[in-house]
C-alpha positions as CSV (number, residue, x, y, z in Angstrom):
1,M,-22.4,-136.3,-114.6
2,S,-19.5,-135.5,-116.8
3,H,-16.5,-133.5,-115.5
4,E,-16.5,-131.0,-118.3
5,T,-19.3,-128.5,-118.9
6,P,-20.6,-128.2,-122.4
7,T,-19.0,-125.5,-124.5
8,P,-21.7,-123.4,-126.2
9,L,-22.1,-124.6,-129.8
10,A,-21.1,-121.2,-131.3
11,A,-17.9,-121.2,-129.3
12,R,-17.0,-124.7,-130.3
13,G,-17.8,-123.8,-133.9
14,A,-15.6,-120.8,-133.7
15,E,-12.7,-122.9,-132.3
16,V,-13.1,-125.3,-135.3
17,A,-13.3,-122.4,-137.8
18,A,-10.2,-120.8,-136.3
19,E,-8.3,-124.0,-136.6
20,L,-9.4,-124.5,-140.2
21,A,-8.6,-120.9,-141.1
22,A,-5.1,-121.2,-139.6
23,T,-4.5,-124.4,-141.6
24,T,-5.7,-122.7,-144.7
25,M,-3.2,-119.8,-144.1
26,V,-0.4,-122.3,-143.6
27,L,-1.4,-124.2,-146.8
28,G,-1.3,-120.9,-148.8
29,E,2.2,-120.1,-147.4
30,T,3.3,-123.7,-148.3
31,L,2.0,-123.5,-151.8
32,W,3.7,-120.1,-152.4
33,A,7.0,-121.4,-151.0
34,A,6.6,-124.6,-153.1
35,Q,6.1,-122.6,-156.2
36,Q,9.2,-120.6,-155.6
37,T,11.2,-123.7,-154.7
38,I,10.1,-125.5,-157.9
39,G,11.0,-122.5,-160.1
40,L,14.4,-122.0,-158.5
41,R,15.3,-125.7,-158.6
42,A,14.2,-125.9,-162.2
43,V,16.5,-123.0,-163.1
44,R,19.3,-124.6,-161.2
45,L,18.8,-128.0,-162.8
46,A,18.6,-126.4,-166.3
47,A,21.9,-124.6,-165.6
48,A,23.5,-127.8,-164.6
49,G,22.6,-129.4,-167.9
50,F,24.4,-132.7,-168.3
51,D,27.6,-131.6,-166.6
52,P,28.4,-134.3,-164.0
53,D,30.2,-131.9,-161.7
54,K,27.2,-129.5,-161.5
55,L,24.8,-132.5,-161.1
56,R,26.7,-133.4,-157.9
57,D,25.4,-130.2,-156.3
58,P,24.1,-131.3,-152.8
59,E,20.9,-129.5,-153.5
60,F,19.8,-132.2,-155.9
61,T,20.1,-135.0,-153.3
62,T,19.1,-132.8,-150.3
63,M,15.7,-132.2,-151.9
64,I,14.9,-135.9,-151.9
65,W,15.8,-136.4,-148.3
66,E,14.0,-133.3,-147.2
67,K,10.8,-134.6,-148.8
68,L,11.2,-138.0,-147.2
69,D,11.9,-136.5,-143.7
70,A,8.8,-134.2,-144.1
71,A,6.6,-137.1,-145.1
72,L,7.8,-139.2,-142.1
73,E,7.2,-136.2,-139.7
74,A,3.8,-135.6,-141.2
75,Q,2.9,-139.3,-140.8
76,N,4.0,-139.2,-137.1
77,A,2.0,-136.0,-136.5
78,L,-1.1,-137.5,-138.1
79,V,-0.7,-140.7,-135.9
80,A,-0.5,-138.5,-132.8
81,G,-3.6,-136.6,-134.0
82,L,-5.5,-139.8,-134.5
83,W,-4.5,-140.9,-131.0
84,S,-5.8,-137.6,-129.6
85,L,-9.1,-138.3,-131.5
86,S,-9.3,-141.8,-130.2
87,D,-8.6,-140.6,-126.6
88,V,-11.7,-138.3,-126.9
89,W,-13.8,-141.2,-128.1
90,L,-12.6,-143.5,-125.4
91,E,-13.2,-140.9,-122.7
92,W,-16.8,-140.5,-124.1
93,L,-17.3,-144.2,-124.1
94,A,-16.1,-144.4,-120.5
95,Q,-18.5,-141.7,-119.5
96,Q,-21.4,-143.5,-121.2
97,V,-20.5,-146.8,-119.5
98,R,-20.2,-145.0,-116.1
99,A,-23.6,-143.3,-116.7
100,T,-25.2,-146.6,-117.7
101,A,-23.8,-148.4,-114.7
102,Q,-25.0,-145.7,-112.3
103,A,-28.5,-145.8,-113.8
104,G,-28.5,-149.6,-113.4
105,L,-27.5,-149.3,-109.7
106,D,-30.0,-146.6,-109.1
107,M,-32.8,-148.8,-110.5
108,A,-31.7,-151.9,-108.5
109,A,-34.1,-151.4,-105.7
110,P,-37.8,-152.1,-105.1
111,P,-39.9,-150.8,-108.0
112,D,-40.7,-147.0,-107.7
113,P,-42.0,-145.3,-110.9
114,I,-41.1,-141.9,-109.6
115,R,-37.5,-142.8,-108.8
116,Y,-37.3,-144.6,-112.2
117,G,-38.4,-141.4,-114.0
118,G,-35.7,-139.4,-112.1
119,V,-33.0,-142.0,-112.8
120,A,-34.0,-142.1,-116.5
121,S,-34.0,-138.4,-116.7
122,D,-30.5,-138.1,-115.1
123,Y,-29.2,-140.8,-117.3
124,V,-30.4,-139.1,-120.5
125,E,-29.1,-135.7,-119.4
126,T,-25.7,-137.2,-118.4
127,S,-25.5,-139.1,-121.7
128,L,-26.4,-136.2,-123.9
129,N,-24.0,-133.8,-122.1
130,A,-21.2,-136.3,-122.5
131,A,-22.1,-136.8,-126.2
132,E,-22.2,-133.1,-126.8
133,I,-18.8,-132.5,-125.2
134,A,-17.3,-135.5,-127.0
135,C,-18.7,-134.5,-130.4
136,G,-17.3,-130.9,-130.0
137,R,-13.9,-132.2,-128.9
138,M,-13.8,-134.7,-131.8
139,A,-14.7,-132.0,-134.3
140,L,-11.8,-129.8,-132.9
141,E,-9.3,-132.7,-132.9
142,A,-10.4,-133.7,-136.5
143,S,-9.9,-130.1,-137.6
144,R,-6.4,-130.1,-136.2
145,L,-5.4,-133.1,-138.2
146,G,-4.8,-131.1,-141.4
147,G,-2.6,-128.6,-139.6
148,R,-0.6,-131.3,-137.9
149,G,0.1,-133.1,-141.1
150,L,0.9,-130.0,-143.1
151,A,3.3,-128.4,-140.5
152,P,6.4,-130.5,-141.5
153,Y,5.9,-129.7,-145.2
154,H,5.3,-126.1,-144.5
155,R,8.6,-125.9,-142.5
156,A,10.6,-127.8,-145.1
157,T,9.2,-125.9,-148.1
158,N,9.8,-122.5,-146.5
159,E,13.3,-123.5,-145.6
160,N,14.0,-124.7,-149.1
161,A,12.6,-121.5,-150.7
162,R,14.6,-119.3,-148.3
163,R,17.8,-121.3,-148.9
164,L,17.4,-121.3,-152.7
165,M,16.6,-117.6,-152.9
166,Q,19.7,-116.8,-150.9
167,A,21.8,-119.0,-153.1
168,A,20.3,-117.4,-156.3
169,G,21.1,-114.0,-154.8
170,E,24.6,-115.0,-154.1
171,G,25.2,-116.8,-157.4
């Protein structure tokens, strides 16, 4: 038998829905901050015109590196999320192999139709429980991928918007 008890389907669905809702909220915040950042940077760039001194403003080079840093962080977060997803799959595979081996050992005795029926029943129950747990955990890990990849962009975009709004208020 598997070590984890099956989570009721409704509870697992609620976990996935909560994860997706949180990611949606973060996406909305990121889009709002991005809109502010684009507007403020466009104004700043227009004000710089073709003046070489104004075009040396660190903000114009910082924005490139911030995007690259966020992209690298997002990539690392997604790789970590995919590892978590593969860990769940490998755990399920190990449980299936263990259940199959146990069923094989339990049947390796003189023929007994009653025992065979019990062994087969135990095998099916163990296999289905392991699959249910694994599928629920895979769905949860998959729903977390978006949030993991979005987090670095969210942080960078909000920091940009905050910094640019402060600079616009001071200037």
